C-alpha positions as CSV (number, residue, x, y, z in Angstrom):
1,X,3.7,-30.4,11.0
2,X,0.6,-28.7,9.7
3,X,2.6,-26.5,7.3
4,X,4.5,-29.5,5.9
5,X,1.3,-31.4,5.4
6,X,-0.2,-28.4,3.6
7,X,2.8,-28.1,1.3
8,X,2.7,-31.9,0.6
9,X,-1.0,-31.7,-0.3
10,X,-0.4,-28.7,-2.5
11,X,2.4,-30.5,-4.4
12,X,0.2,-33.6,-4.9
13,X,-2.7,-31.4,-6.2
14,X,-0.5,-29.4,-8.6
15,X,1.2,-32.5,-10.0
16,X,-2.1,-34.2,-10.6
17,X,-2.8,-31.8,-13.5
18,X,-1.4,-32.3,-17.0
19,X,-0.4,-28.6,-17.2
20,X,0.1,-25.9,-14.7
21,X,0.2,-22.3,-16.1
22,X,1.4,-19.1,-14.4
23,X,1.5,-15.5,-15.4
24,X,5.2,-14.7,-14.6
25,X,8.7,-16.2,-14.6
26,X,8.8,-15.6,-10.9
27,X,5.7,-17.8,-10.3
28,X,7.2,-20.5,-12.5
29,X,10.2,-20.6,-10.2
30,X,7.9,-20.7,-7.2
31,X,6.1,-23.7,-8.7
32,X,9.4,-25.5,-9.3
33,X,10.4,-24.8,-5.7
34,X,7.1,-26.3,-4.6
35,X,7.9,-29.5,-6.4
36,X,5.9,-29.2,-9.6
37,X,7.4,-31.1,-12.5
38,X,9.0,-28.5,-14.8
39,X,7.7,-30.3,-17.9
40,X,4.2,-29.5,-16.8
41,X,4.7,-25.8,-16.5
42,X,3.4,-23.3,-19.0
43,X,4.2,-19.6,-19.1
44,X,0.9,-17.8,-19.8
45,X,1.3,-14.1,-19.0
46,X,-1.1,-11.2,-18.9
47,X,-1.4,-9.7,-22.3
48,X,-2.1,-6.3,-23.9
49,X,-3.7,-5.3,-27.2
50,X,-0.5,-3.8,-28.6
51,X,-2.3,-2.4,-31.7
52,X,-4.7,-0.4,-29.5
53,X,-2.0,1.2,-27.4
54,X,1.0,1.7,-29.7
55,X,1.8,4.9,-31.6
56,X,0.0,7.1,-29.0
57,X,1.4,10.4,-28.0
58,X,0.4,13.2,-25.7
59,X,-3.2,14.1,-26.4
60,X,-3.5,17.8,-25.4
61,X,-7.2,18.1,-25.9
62,X,-7.8,14.9,-23.8
63,X,-5.7,16.4,-20.9
64,X,-7.5,19.7,-21.2
65,X,-10.9,18.0,-20.9
66,X,-9.6,16.3,-17.7
67,X,-8.7,19.7,-16.3
68,X,-4.9,19.1,-16.7
69,X,-2.5,21.6,-18.2
70,X,-1.2,19.7,-21.3
71,X,2.0,21.9,-21.4
72,X,3.3,20.3,-18.2
73,X,5.1,17.1,-17.8
74,X,2.7,14.5,-16.5
75,X,3.7,12.0,-13.8
76,X,0.9,9.4,-13.9
77,X,-0.3,6.7,-11.5
78,X,-3.3,4.8,-12.8
79,X,-4.9,1.9,-10.9
80,X,-6.0,0.7,-7.6
81,X,-5.5,3.1,-4.7
82,X,-5.2,0.5,-1.9
83,X,-3.0,-0.1,1.1
84,X,-0.5,-2.4,-0.6
85,X,0.5,0.3,-3.1
86,X,1.9,2.6,-0.5
87,X,0.9,5.7,-2.5
88,X,1.8,8.1,0.3
89,X,5.2,8.1,-1.2
90,X,3.8,9.5,-4.4
91,X,2.2,12.4,-2.6
92,X,5.4,13.2,-0.7
93,X,7.3,13.0,-4.0
94,X,4.8,15.5,-5.4
95,X,5.6,17.7,-2.4
96,X,9.3,17.6,-3.4
97,X,8.4,18.9,-6.9
98,X,5.9,21.6,-5.8
99,X,8.2,24.4,-6.6
100,X,8.7,23.1,-10.2
101,X,5.8,24.5,-12.3
102,X,6.7,22.2,-15.2
103,X,5.6,18.9,-13.5
104,X,2.1,17.8,-12.5
105,X,1.2,14.6,-10.8
106,X,-2.0,12.8,-11.8
107,X,-3.5,9.9,-9.8
108,X,-6.3,8.1,-11.5
109,X,-8.4,5.4,-9.9
110,X,-10.4,4.4,-6.8
111,X,-9.6,2.5,-3.6
112,X,-9.7,2.6,0.2
113,X,-6.7,4.8,0.4
114,X,-7.9,7.5,-2.0
115,X,-9.5,9.8,0.6
116,X,-6.5,9.7,2.9
117,X,-4.2,10.5,0.0
118,X,-6.3,13.5,-0.9
119,X,-6.3,14.6,2.7
120,X,-2.5,14.3,2.8
121,X,-2.1,16.4,-0.3
122,X,-4.3,19.1,1.2
123,X,-2.3,19.1,4.4
124,X,0.9,19.5,2.3
125,X,-0.9,22.3,0.4
126,X,-0.1,20.7,-3.0
127,X,-1.3,22.4,-6.1
128,X,0.7,20.1,-8.4
129,X,-1.4,16.9,-7.9
130,X,-4.8,15.9,-9.3
131,X,-7.0,12.9,-8.3
132,X,-9.3,11.6,-11.0
133,X,-11.7,8.8,-11.4
134,X,-11.0,5.9,-13.7
135,X,-11.5,6.6,-17.4
136,X,-13.4,4.3,-19.8
137,X,-11.2,1.6,-21.4
138,X,-11.7,3.3,-24.8
139,X,-9.9,6.4,-23.4
140,X,-7.1,4.4,-21.7
141,X,-4.7,4.6,-24.6
142,X,-5.0,8.5,-24.6
143,X,-4.5,8.6,-20.9
144,X,-1.3,6.4,-21.0
145,X,0.0,8.0,-24.1
146,X,-0.3,11.5,-22.5
147,X,2.0,10.7,-19.6
148,X,5.7,11.6,-19.5
149,X,6.4,9.3,-16.6
150,X,4.4,6.3,-15.3
151,X,4.5,5.1,-11.7
152,X,4.3,1.4,-10.8
153,X,4.2,1.6,-7.0
154,X,4.2,-1.3,-4.6
155,X,5.4,-1.8,-1.0
156,X,8.2,-4.2,-0.2
157,X,7.3,-7.9,-0.4
158,X,4.0,-7.3,-2.3
159,X,3.5,-9.4,-5.4
160,X,7.2,-10.1,-5.8
161,X,6.6,-12.9,-8.3
162,X,4.2,-11.1,-10.7
163,X,4.3,-8.6,-13.4
164,X,1.5,-6.0,-12.6
165,X,-1.2,-6.1,-15.3
166,X,-1.1,-2.3,-15.6
167,X,2.5,-2.4,-16.7
168,X,1.6,-4.4,-19.9
169,X,-0.3,-1.4,-21.3
170,X,2.3,1.1,-20.2
171,X,5.0,-0.9,-22.1
172,X,2.7,-1.2,-25.2
173,X,2.3,2.6,-25.3
174,X,6.1,3.0,-25.1
175,X,5.9,4.7,-21.7
176,X,8.7,5.4,-19.4
177,X,8.1,3.9,-16.0
178,X,9.4,4.2,-12.5
179,X,9.0,0.8,-10.8
180,X,9.4,0.3,-7.0
181,X,10.7,-3.3,-6.5
182,X,13.7,-5.2,-5.2
183,X,16.3,-6.4,-7.8
184,X,15.5,-10.1,-7.1
185,X,11.8,-9.8,-7.9
186,X,10.1,-10.5,-11.2
187,X,10.0,-6.7,-11.9
188,X,13.6,-6.3,-10.9
189,X,14.8,-9.1,-13.1
190,X,12.8,-7.6,-16.0
191,X,14.6,-4.3,-15.6
192,X,18.0,-6.1,-15.4
193,X,17.4,-8.3,-18.5
194,X,16.1,-5.4,-20.6
195,X,18.2,-2.4,-19.7
196,X,16.3,0.9,-19.8
197,X,12.9,-0.7,-20.2
198,X,12.1,1.2,-17.0
199,X,13.7,2.8,-14.0
200,X,13.9,0.5,-11.0
201,X,14.0,2.1,-7.5
202,X,13.9,1.0,-3.9
203,X,10.4,0.5,-2.6
204,X,9.0,2.7,0.2
205,X,11.7,5.4,-0.3
206,X,10.6,8.9,-1.2
207,X,14.1,9.9,-2.1
208,X,14.6,7.0,-4.4
209,X,11.2,7.7,-6.1
210,X,12.1,11.3,-6.6
211,X,15.4,10.4,-8.2
212,X,13.7,7.8,-10.4
213,X,11.1,10.3,-11.6
214,X,13.8,12.8,-12.5
215,X,15.7,10.1,-14.4
216,X,12.6,8.9,-16.2
217,X,11.6,12.4,-17.3
218,X,15.0,12.6,-19.1
219,X,14.4,9.5,-21.2
220,X,13.2,9.6,-24.8
221,X,9.5,9.1,-25.6
222,X,8.4,6.6,-26.8
223,X,10.6,4.1,-25.0
224,X,11.6,1.8,-27.9
225,X,12.8,-1.0,-25.6
226,X,9.4,-1.1,-23.8
227,X,7.5,-1.1,-27.1
228,X,9.6,-3.9,-28.6
229,X,9.2,-6.0,-25.4
230,X,5.4,-5.6,-25.6
231,X,5.3,-6.6,-29.2
232,X,7.4,-9.7,-28.7
233,X,6.2,-10.9,-25.3
234,X,2.9,-9.3,-24.4
235,X,0.8,-9.0,-27.5
236,X,-2.5,-10.8,-27.1
237,X,-2.5,-12.5,-30.5
238,X,1.0,-13.8,-30.1
239,X,0.4,-15.1,-26.6
240,X,-2.8,-16.9,-27.6
241,X,-1.2,-18.5,-30.7
242,X,1.6,-19.8,-28.5
243,X,-0.9,-21.1,-26.0
244,X,-2.9,-23.0,-28.7
245,X,0.3,-24.3,-30.3
246,X,1.3,-25.8,-26.9
247,X,-1.7,-28.1,-26.9
248,X,-1.6,-29.1,-30.6
């Protein structure tokens, strides 16, 4: 009874507004399921500054300054190192590739799981993985442009209805991504509707992640499908113009 009452109150509150905006198609569907009038819904996604990120390629001097061998293929995770990401799978994937001298894993960011991840990599005696602090926003285009494969890692059931904000910049730079998500999530539907925009793999599966990385490293750089998607759907100026037009 308490649950039904809470949902009823939520529906009444949401429908009391003239407009209800969400950041993903998955969240729009959730709002409809909760009884929000579809005419009130507005898609207002996270954006990226496409002009800042596009046309970036591997910056060898930038990687060298970070202590990374620029001649290797870089598998990059950049973002929060929390519990919900399940980044242990990335460390185990790096262990699978440790005999391959051409591939290096780079994990950039901070979070409660960072020290345990570093400890795990030491226990596995990995020399092909580096842990770095976040870089300034001004250097983010060089960081993303220098990666051969980007990792968008999440556990099962985490943020199924959203498009992670980190992915917007990856798409803008034309990066090839390995995304861990179920096919029926917002990320899964994106990969289905825009074939080869990224490699979709089963969450929390090291084997699937390894296979996805191998597939991603064979894809052409830049990823034109990713770049075109970012230009059309994620560019800051376009999104804001559509938003303003909606209220005119």
